[in-house]
N, C-alpha and C positions, 0 to 999 in steps of 0.2 A: 221544604222551604215554603213560607207563606207567600201569597201573591201581594205585590204592592200596588197594582193598578186598581183603582175604584172606579166603578161606572155608575152614573147616576142617571136614571131614565126620566123620561119627560114628565111624568107625574110627580117626581120628587125634586126637580131641579130648583124651583124658587125657595123651598125651605132650606136647601143646602148652600146657597150662594153666600150667605153672610160669612161662613168659615173659609170661603175661598177667595175673598178679596186679597188682591196683590199677589195671588199664587198662580203659578204657572199651570195652565189647564189647556186641554184639547176640546174643542166644541165641534161636535158633528151635527150637521143639518140634516133635515128630512131628504134633501136632494143628494146626500152623499158627501157634499163638500165638507172639509175639515179646516178649522182655524186653530191655530196655536198662539198663545200668548198669555199675558197676565190679566186676570179680571180687574179692570179699573173701577167699575161701578155697575149698579143694576137698579132697575125699578120693577114693578109688577109686569110691565110690557116688554122690556128689552135689557139687555146687557151690553157693556162697553168693553171690548177686549183690545188690549195694546199689544201688537205683534213685536217681533224681534227688530223690525226697522222703525219702531215707535210710531206706527201707523195705528190709528184707532178704527175699529170695526164696530158699528152698531148692529146688533143682531136682535130680532125680536124672538121672545120665548116661544112663540107659537110655531116658529120654523125650526127649532132645535129638536134633535132626536136624542141626543144624550151628551153628557160632559163626562170625560175621562181625565183622571189625574192620578199622580203618584202619591200615595198617602204618606210615605216617608218624608215627603217635603213639606206637607202641611203640618204646622205646628198644633200641638193639642191644647185645648183650652182648659184651664185649671179654674 
């Protein structure tokens, strides 16, 4: 059975963000904290994540360790 979780490392985060807009993701920070929610928007410096309580979290890309998401949920671009 294939694995469904996709891990995006620090060096590859920014190029991958476009396809993750409005998708549920886990964001793991350098200090080990994890945030879960939908990616609302992003810039070259930060991303904005909306959690399940509809709170926004602004996270700078420099403090991210990795992003993990379930690839079965992300639609494929055609």
